[in-house]
C-alpha positions in Angstrom: 70.5 -73.7 14.8 67.2 -73.5 12.0 68.7 -74.1 8.2 67.9 -70.3 7.7 69.9 -69.0 10.3 72.4 -71.6 9.3 72.3 -70.7 5.8 72.8 -66.9 6.6 76.1 -67.6 8.7 77.5 -69.5 6.1 77.0 -66.9 3.6 78.6 -64.4 6.1 81.6 -66.2 6.4 81.9 -66.4 2.6 81.9 -63.1 2.3 85.0 -62.4 4.6 83.4 -59.1 5.8 85.1 -56.1 6.9 84.5 -53.5 8.7 84.0 -50.8 5.9 82.2 -53.3 3.8 78.5 -52.3 2.5 76.1 -55.9 2.3 73.3 -55.5 0.3 71.0 -58.4 0.5 68.5 -59.0 -2.3 65.2 -61.0 -1.3 66.4 -60.1 2.4 63.1 -62.0 3.9 63.3 -61.9 7.7 66.5 -60.4 7.6 69.0 -63.2 9.1 71.8 -62.6 6.3 71.4 -58.5 7.2 71.5 -58.8 11.1 74.7 -61.4 10.9 76.5 -59.2 8.8 75.9 -56.1 11.0 76.9 -58.5 14.2 80.2 -59.0 12.3 80.9 -55.2 11.8 79.4 -54.4 8.4 76.7 -52.2 7.4 74.2 -53.8 5.8 70.6 -53.3 3.6 68.3 -55.3 3.0 65.6 -55.6 0.1 62.2 -57.3 0.3 58.8 -56.7 -1.4 56.9 -58.4 1.4 55.8 -55.5 3.9 55.4 -58.4 6.4 58.7 -60.1 5.8 60.3 -56.2 6.4 58.4 -56.0 9.5 59.7 -59.1 10.5 63.2 -57.9 9.7 63.2 -55.0 11.3 62.2 -56.8 14.8 65.1 -59.3 14.3 67.5 -56.3 14.0 65.7 -54.7 17.0 66.4 -57.6 19.2 69.7 -58.0 17.8 70.8 -54.3 19.0 72.0 -53.8 15.3 69.0 -51.5 14.3 71.5 -48.6 13.5 74.1 -50.4 11.4 71.1 -51.8 8.8 68.4 -50.5 6.7 64.9 -51.9 5.1 63.7 -51.0 1.6 60.6 -52.2 0.5 61.2 -52.5 -3.4 61.5 -54.1 -6.6 64.3 -56.8 -6.3 65.3 -56.1 -10.0 65.4 -52.4 -9.6 66.6 -51.3 -6.6 70.0 -49.5 -6.3 72.9 -51.5 -6.2 75.8 -48.9 -6.5 77.5 -48.5 -3.2 77.5 -52.0 -1.9 80.9 -53.9 -1.8 78.8 -57.0 -1.0 76.0 -58.2 -2.9 73.7 -61.3 -1.9 70.8 -62.5 -4.3 68.2 -65.0 -3.2 66.7 -64.7 -6.4 66.2 -67.5 -9.1 68.3 -68.0 -12.2 66.4 -66.0 -14.8 66.1 -63.1 -12.0 70.2 -63.1 -11.9 70.9 -62.8 -15.0 68.4 -59.6 -15.1 70.5 -58.0 -12.8 74.1 -59.4 -14.5 74.9 -56.0 -16.5 73.8 -53.8 -13.4 76.5 -56.2 -11.1 79.3 -56.2 -13.8 78.9 -52.1 -13.7 80.0 -52.3 -9.7 83.2 -51.4 -8.5 85.8 -54.3 -9.5 86.3 -56.6 -6.8 82.8 -56.4 -5.7 81.8 -59.3 -4.1 78.0 -61.5 -5.4 77.1 -64.1 -3.2 73.7 -66.3 -4.1 72.5 -70.1 -3.0 71.6 -70.4 -6.9 74.2 -70.6 -10.2 72.4 -68.5 -11.8 75.1 -66.5 -13.7 75.5 -68.6 -16.8 78.8 -67.6 -18.3 80.1 -66.1 -15.3 82.2 -68.9 -13.7 82.4 -68.5 -9.6 85.4 -68.3 -7.7 84.5 -70.2 -4.8 81.3 -72.9 -4.3 80.4 -74.5 -0.5 78.4 -76.7 0.5 76.3 -75.9 3.5 74.9 -78.7 5.7 71.4 -77.9 7.5 69.0 -79.7 9.4 65.1 -78.5 8.5 63.0 -78.2 12.0 60.4 -80.0 10.5 60.6 -82.9 9.6 64.1 -82.9 11.2 65.7 -83.8 7.6 69.1 -82.9 7.3 69.9 -81.4 3.4 72.4 -79.8 1.5 72.8 -76.1 0.2 75.3 -74.8 -2.3 76.3 -71.4 -2.2 78.6 -69.5 -4.7 80.7 -66.3 -4.8 81.7 -64.3 -7.5 83.6 -61.2 -7.8 82.9 -58.5 -10.4 86.3 -58.3 -12.8 88.1 -55.0 -14.0 86.9 -54.1 -17.3 90.0 -54.0 -19.5 88.7 -55.2 -22.9 90.3 -52.5 -25.5 93.6 -50.8 -25.8 95.3 -48.7 -23.2 98.5 -46.0 -24.0 101.4 -46.2 -21.9 104.0 -43.1 -21.8 106.2 -43.2 -24.9 103.4 -44.0 -27.1 103.1 -47.4 -26.2 100.2 -49.2 -26.4 98.8 -52.1 -24.4 95.5 -54.3 -26.0 92.8 -56.6 -23.8 91.1 -59.1 -25.5 88.9 -60.3 -22.3 86.0 -63.0 -21.9 85.1 -61.9 -18.2 87.9 -63.7 -15.9 90.1 -64.4 -18.7 92.3 -62.2 -20.6 95.1 -62.2 -23.5 97.2 -58.6 -23.5 99.6 -57.8 -26.2 102.0 -54.7 -25.3 103.6 -53.2 -28.8 106.7 -51.4 -27.7 107.3 -49.0 -31.2 109.2 -51.2 -34.0 109.9 -53.9 -31.6 108.4 -57.4 -31.3 105.0 -57.2 -29.7 104.7 -59.1 -26.0 101.8 -61.0 -25.7 100.6 -63.0 -22.5 97.3 -64.9 -21.3 96.2 -64.1 -17.8 93.2 -64.7 -15.1 91.8 -61.1 -13.6 91.5 -61.4 -9.7 88.9 -58.7 -9.1 90.7 -55.5 -9.5 94.1 -57.7 -10.1 95.3 -58.7 -13.0 98.8 -60.8 -11.7 101.1 -62.3 -14.2 101.1 -65.8 -15.0 102.6 -68.3 -12.9 105.8 -69.6 -14.5 107.6 -68.6 -18.0 108.5 -65.4 -18.8 108.3 -62.0 -16.8 104.8 -60.2 -17.1 103.8 -56.9 -15.8 101.6 -57.0 -12.9 98.5 -54.5 -12.8 95.7 -52.8 -10.9 92.4 -51.3 -12.0 92.5 -47.8 -10.0 89.8 -45.3 -10.5 89.4 -46.3 -14.3 92.9 -46.7 -14.8 95.7 -49.2 -14.8 98.5 -49.0 -12.4 101.9 -51.0 -12.9 102.6 -52.6 -9.6 105.4 -54.7 -11.1 106.7 -53.6 -14.7 108.4 -55.1 -17.5 110.9 -53.0 -20.2 108.5 -50.3 -21.4 106.1 -50.9 -18.1 108.2 -49.4 -15.3 106.6 -49.7 -11.8 104.2 -47.0 -10.9 103.2 -45.8 -14.1 99.1 -45.6 -15.1 97.8 -46.7 -18.5 94.9 -44.6 -19.7 92.3 -45.8 -22.3 93.3 -44.9 -25.6 91.6 -41.8 -27.0 89.6 -42.1 -30.5 92.7 -40.4 -32.1 95.0 -43.0 -31.0 97.7 -42.9 -28.0 100.2 -40.0 -27.7 103.7 -40.3 -28.6 
């Protein structure tokens, strides 16, 4: 297996594809990642700036029998539409990845981002993998690292719970500090780590809530006194939380 094909297979395995996934491949070249994703059952779109590479990518998809599951677009890689993708793969230098970072962070929490370069400074990768590749010429074995991030839920700020209670977050990418104010009682504070769309409670210590990001709200999956199971928290309006 040529190095590029082996790398594409490793990227698709890292993505842990589901049948309802839509993979967007930025800098798709000859479309190897797109075709591998389609063969795994997902929908896939490849974006490239070179028409000749796109022609080869379309031929590859047709030969693999997945032309009906893929789309290839000739577009500026830094201006292409990211919305709708559940997985974004980037074959881009670090400076280009940094330019895309604000748009990536606006994607749905839990969206997977994969790259063969660790170019998202300040956003720690959740997974890394080293892939052994054999170059056809000169027949030399080399290694390539690939990285996976997941878009964290944007919870920074204040949220309202029923009864006028307030839950506040100070977020730094994946890490957060939470404060739950229960009227005149002593505030409850804890620190945790965001897991895509989920805010699981910290391991050990006192009981803390488990929260899930859902359509711009926070769903209490497992509660504590004042935050019962199943309620939804809304962002605090300018006038404050209603009592």
